[in-house]
C-alpha positions in Angstrom: 4.1 -12.3 9.4 3.4 -10.0 6.4 6.0 -8.6 4.0 5.7 -5.3 2.1 4.8 -7.3 -1.0 1.7 -8.6 0.9 0.5 -5.1 1.7 -2.9 -4.0 0.4 -3.7 -0.4 -0.3 -5.6 -0.2 3.0 -2.4 -1.1 4.9 -0.4 1.6 3.2 0.6 4.7 5.3 -1.5 7.8 4.8 0.1 11.0 3.6 -1.1 14.6 3.6 -0.4 16.8 0.6 2.7 19.0 1.2 0.8 22.0 -0.2 -2.9 21.5 0.5 -2.7 19.4 3.6 -5.5 17.1 2.4 -5.2 13.3 2.4 -3.6 12.0 -0.8 -4.8 9.1 -2.9 -2.4 6.1 -2.9 -1.6 3.1 -5.0 1.1 0.5 -5.4 3.4 0.8 -8.4 6.7 -0.7 -9.7 5.9 -4.4 -9.0 4.3 -3.4 -5.6 7.7 -2.0 -4.4 6.6 1.7 -4.3 3.6 3.7 -3.0 2.5 6.5 -5.4 0.6 9.3 -3.8 -1.5 11.9 -5.7 -3.3 14.9 -4.3 -6.9 15.0 -5.5 -6.9 18.8 -5.1 -3.7 20.2 -6.6 -2.3 17.0 -8.3 1.0 17.1 -6.3 2.7 13.7 -6.6 5.1 11.8 -4.4 6.5 8.2 -4.5 7.9 6.3 -1.6 9.8 2.9 -1.6 8.3 0.1 0.6 11.1 -1.7 2.4 14.9 -1.3 2.1 16.8 -0.2 -1.0 18.3 -3.0 -3.0 22.1 -3.4 -2.8 24.0 -1.5 -5.5 25.0 -3.5 -8.6 28.7 -4.4 -8.8 30.3 -3.7 -12.2 
């Protein structure tokens, strides 16, 4: 069984640019917890979390 932390960039979901509708470049960021997408044409950017959100901190 693989976890999101074991994901390679080839296993990440593809995304089309909201504006240009071309495939976006993708890379793992934030300790491999997020996928950062960048459009090669218009430089639109989007970041998506891999897996569930962490529980809120109790103060």
